[in-house]
C-alpha positions as CSV (number, residue, x, y, z in Angstrom):
1,M,-12.3,-21.6,-13.6
2,Y,-15.8,-22.3,-12.3
3,V,-16.4,-21.6,-8.6
4,N,-19.8,-22.4,-7.2
5,S,-19.6,-22.7,-3.4
6,E,-20.4,-19.5,-1.5
7,Q,-17.6,-20.3,0.9
8,A,-15.2,-20.6,-2.0
9,L,-16.4,-17.3,-3.4
10,D,-16.0,-15.6,0.0
11,S,-12.3,-16.6,0.0
12,I,-12.0,-14.5,-3.2
13,F,-14.2,-11.5,-2.7
14,L,-16.9,-10.2,-0.3
15,S,-20.0,-8.0,-0.5
16,Y,-20.2,-4.8,1.6
17,D,-22.7,-6.5,3.9
18,K,-20.4,-9.5,4.6
19,I,-17.5,-7.2,5.2
20,L,-19.5,-5.1,7.7
21,K,-20.7,-8.3,9.4
22,K,-17.1,-9.5,9.7
23,L,-15.9,-6.2,11.2
24,H,-18.7,-6.4,13.8
25,Q,-17.9,-9.9,14.7
26,L,-14.2,-8.9,15.2
27,G,-15.4,-6.1,17.5
28,L,-13.8,-3.4,15.5
29,T,-14.9,0.2,15.9
30,T,-14.3,3.6,14.4
31,K,-11.5,5.7,15.8
32,Q,-14.1,7.3,18.0
33,G,-15.0,3.9,19.5
34,K,-18.4,3.6,17.8
35,E,-19.8,0.7,15.9
36,I,-18.8,0.8,12.2
37,T,-21.7,1.7,10.0
38,E,-22.3,1.1,6.3
39,L,-21.5,4.8,5.8
40,D,-18.2,4.3,7.7
41,L,-17.4,1.3,5.5
42,R,-18.2,3.2,2.3
43,K,-15.9,6.1,3.4
44,A,-13.2,3.6,4.1
45,I,-13.5,2.0,0.7
46,D,-13.4,5.4,-1.0
47,V,-10.1,6.1,0.8
48,M,-8.8,2.6,-0.2
49,L,-9.7,3.3,-3.9
50,E,-8.2,6.8,-3.8
51,K,-4.9,5.6,-2.3
52,H,-4.5,2.3,-4.3
53,P,-6.4,2.5,-7.6
54,T,-3.9,0.1,-9.3
55,C,-4.7,-2.7,-7.0
56,R,-8.2,-3.3,-8.5
57,W,-9.7,-4.3,-5.2
58,R,-13.3,-3.3,-6.1
59,S,-15.4,-4.8,-8.8
60,E,-17.2,-2.8,-11.5
61,K,-20.9,-2.5,-11.5
62,I,-22.1,-4.4,-14.6
63,K,-25.0,-6.8,-13.9
64,S,-26.2,-5.5,-10.6
65,R,-26.2,-2.5,-8.3
66,K,-23.7,-4.1,-5.9
67,Y,-20.0,-3.8,-5.6
68,F,-17.7,-6.5,-4.3
69,I,-14.3,-6.2,-2.6
70,L,-11.4,-8.6,-3.2
71,I,-10.3,-10.4,-0.1
72,E,-7.0,-8.6,-0.3
73,G,-8.9,-5.3,-0.2
74,Y,-10.8,-6.6,2.8
75,Y,-7.6,-7.3,4.6
76,W,-6.4,-3.7,3.8
77,L,-9.6,-2.4,5.4
78,L,-9.0,-4.6,8.4
79,N,-5.3,-4.1,8.9
80,V,-4.8,-0.5,7.7
81,Y,-7.9,1.6,7.8
82,F,-9.7,0.3,10.8
83,Q,-6.6,-0.4,13.0
84,K,-5.8,2.1,15.7
85,E,-2.2,1.3,16.7
86,K,-0.3,3.0,13.9
87,S,-0.6,6.0,11.6
88,L,-2.4,5.2,8.3
89,I,0.8,5.6,6.2
90,D,2.8,3.3,8.5
91,A,0.1,0.7,8.6
92,D,-0.2,0.9,4.8
93,I,3.6,0.4,4.4
94,D,3.6,-2.6,6.7
95,F,0.6,-4.1,4.8
96,F,2.3,-3.9,1.5
97,E,5.6,-5.1,2.8
98,D,3.8,-8.1,4.3
99,R,1.8,-8.8,1.1
100,I,5.0,-8.6,-1.0
101,K,6.6,-11.2,1.3
102,Q,3.7,-13.5,1.0
103,Y,3.7,-13.2,-2.8
104,E,7.4,-13.8,-3.0
105,E,7.2,-16.9,-0.8
106,L,4.3,-18.3,-2.8
107,L,5.8,-17.6,-6.2
108,K,9.3,-18.5,-5.0
109,V,10.6,-15.1,-6.2
110,E,13.7,-13.6,-4.6
111,N,13.4,-10.0,-3.8
112,N,16.3,-8.2,-5.6
113,Q,14.6,-4.8,-5.7
114,N,17.0,-1.9,-5.3
115,W,15.2,1.3,-5.8
116,W,18.0,3.5,-4.5
117,K,21.1,3.0,-6.7
118,E,22.2,6.6,-7.4
119,N,23.4,9.6,-5.4
120,M,21.2,12.7,-5.8
121,D,21.7,16.4,-5.5
122,I,19.0,18.8,-4.2
123,K,17.4,19.4,-7.6
124,Q,17.2,15.7,-8.3
125,L,15.7,15.1,-4.8
126,C,13.1,17.8,-5.5
127,K,12.1,16.0,-8.7
128,Y,12.2,12.5,-7.2
129,F,10.1,13.3,-4.2
130,D,8.0,16.0,-5.9
131,R,8.8,18.5,-3.1
132,K,10.0,22.0,-2.8
133,E,13.7,22.7,-2.1
134,T,12.9,24.0,1.4
135,T,11.1,20.8,2.2
136,I,14.0,18.7,0.9
137,R,16.6,20.7,3.0
138,K,14.5,20.3,6.1
139,A,14.3,16.5,5.5
140,I,18.1,16.4,5.0
141,K,18.6,18.2,8.3
142,Q,16.3,15.7,10.0
143,M,18.4,12.9,8.5
144,C,21.6,14.5,9.8
145,D,20.1,15.2,13.2
146,N,19.2,11.5,13.5
147,G,22.9,10.6,13.1
148,F,23.2,10.0,9.4
149,G,25.2,13.0,8.4
150,Q,27.7,10.7,6.6
151,Y,25.0,10.4,3.8
152,K,25.5,14.1,2.9
153,F,28.7,15.2,1.2
154,L,30.0,17.8,-1.3
155,I,30.9,17.3,-4.9
156,N,32.3,20.4,-6.7
157,N,30.8,22.5,-3.8
158,K,27.4,21.0,-4.5
159,G,25.5,19.2,-1.8
160,V,24.8,15.6,-2.6
161,I,23.0,12.8,-0.8
162,S,24.2,9.2,-1.2
163,S,22.0,6.4,-2.4
164,K,21.8,5.2,1.2
165,G,20.6,8.7,2.2
166,V,18.0,8.7,-0.5
167,K,16.8,5.4,0.9
168,W,16.7,6.8,4.4
169,L,14.7,9.9,3.3
170,C,12.3,7.7,1.4
171,K,11.6,5.3,4.3
172,N,11.6,7.8,7.1
173,V,10.4,11.2,5.7
174,F,8.8,10.8,2.3
175,K,6.9,7.7,3.0
176,K,4.3,8.2,0.3
177,K,7.0,7.7,-2.3
178,Y,8.1,4.5,-0.6
179,L,4.5,3.3,-0.5
180,E,4.2,4.0,-4.3
181,L,7.3,1.9,-4.9
182,L,6.0,-0.9,-2.8
183,E,2.6,-0.9,-4.5
184,K,4.1,-0.9,-8.0
185,Y,6.3,-3.9,-7.1
186,K,3.4,-5.7,-5.4
187,M,1.3,-5.3,-8.5
188,E,4.1,-6.7,-10.6
189,L,4.1,-9.8,-8.3
190,T,0.3,-9.9,-8.6
191,E,0.5,-10.1,-12.4
192,L,2.9,-13.0,-12.1
193,Y,0.5,-14.5,-9.5
194,I,-2.3,-14.3,-12.1
195,E,0.0,-15.7,-14.9
196,K,0.6,-18.8,-12.6
197,G,-3.2,-19.5,-12.7
198,Y,-4.2,-18.0,-9.3
199,I,-7.4,-16.0,-9.0
200,Y,-7.2,-12.3,-8.3
201,D,-9.6,-9.7,-9.7
202,E,-12.1,-12.3,-11.0
203,F,-15.7,-11.6,-9.7
204,F,-17.3,-14.4,-11.7
205,G,-20.1,-12.3,-13.1
206,K,-21.4,-11.5,-9.6
207,N,-21.2,-7.8,-10.1
């Protein structure tokens, strides 16, 4: 696909300079209330790439010394990194849930994801969340203290957490795991989006 208009290109990806200009126009500041500098933006992009490398939001340097950021990455910076109302992990989760919903509506895909189908004992939970047993037990206590003790039961004198309990732990305690699941599913939808002929990580030789 040939895209010539600068306005059309800006709807697909943006240079660092254009992102910085947009952030200034929106009146966004750092968490310290200062104007966002180029250094602040670069740090934000480093965090973005570290947290979400599979999303392919930044171009490679091939023909020039400039990087470009996909518009989806720009919205991540806007709605996750530079927002101040939520914690970074909660804003990140909200962002991916929203993007998934948008992809599903556009692609007319029904969300039938069920990541929590099995009950798990302590050892399985340690492996699933990559956490030590003491951390898992504290999380289970937190779940019970929040009124969900019914998700914990015994089988052959072994403590087991129901699939609903695993889901609760994932969404409320081990949010990084939940975010990983969301990102994986979001990228599956992204690949379908590309297959349907939509533009995603195409930088048209600008980099």
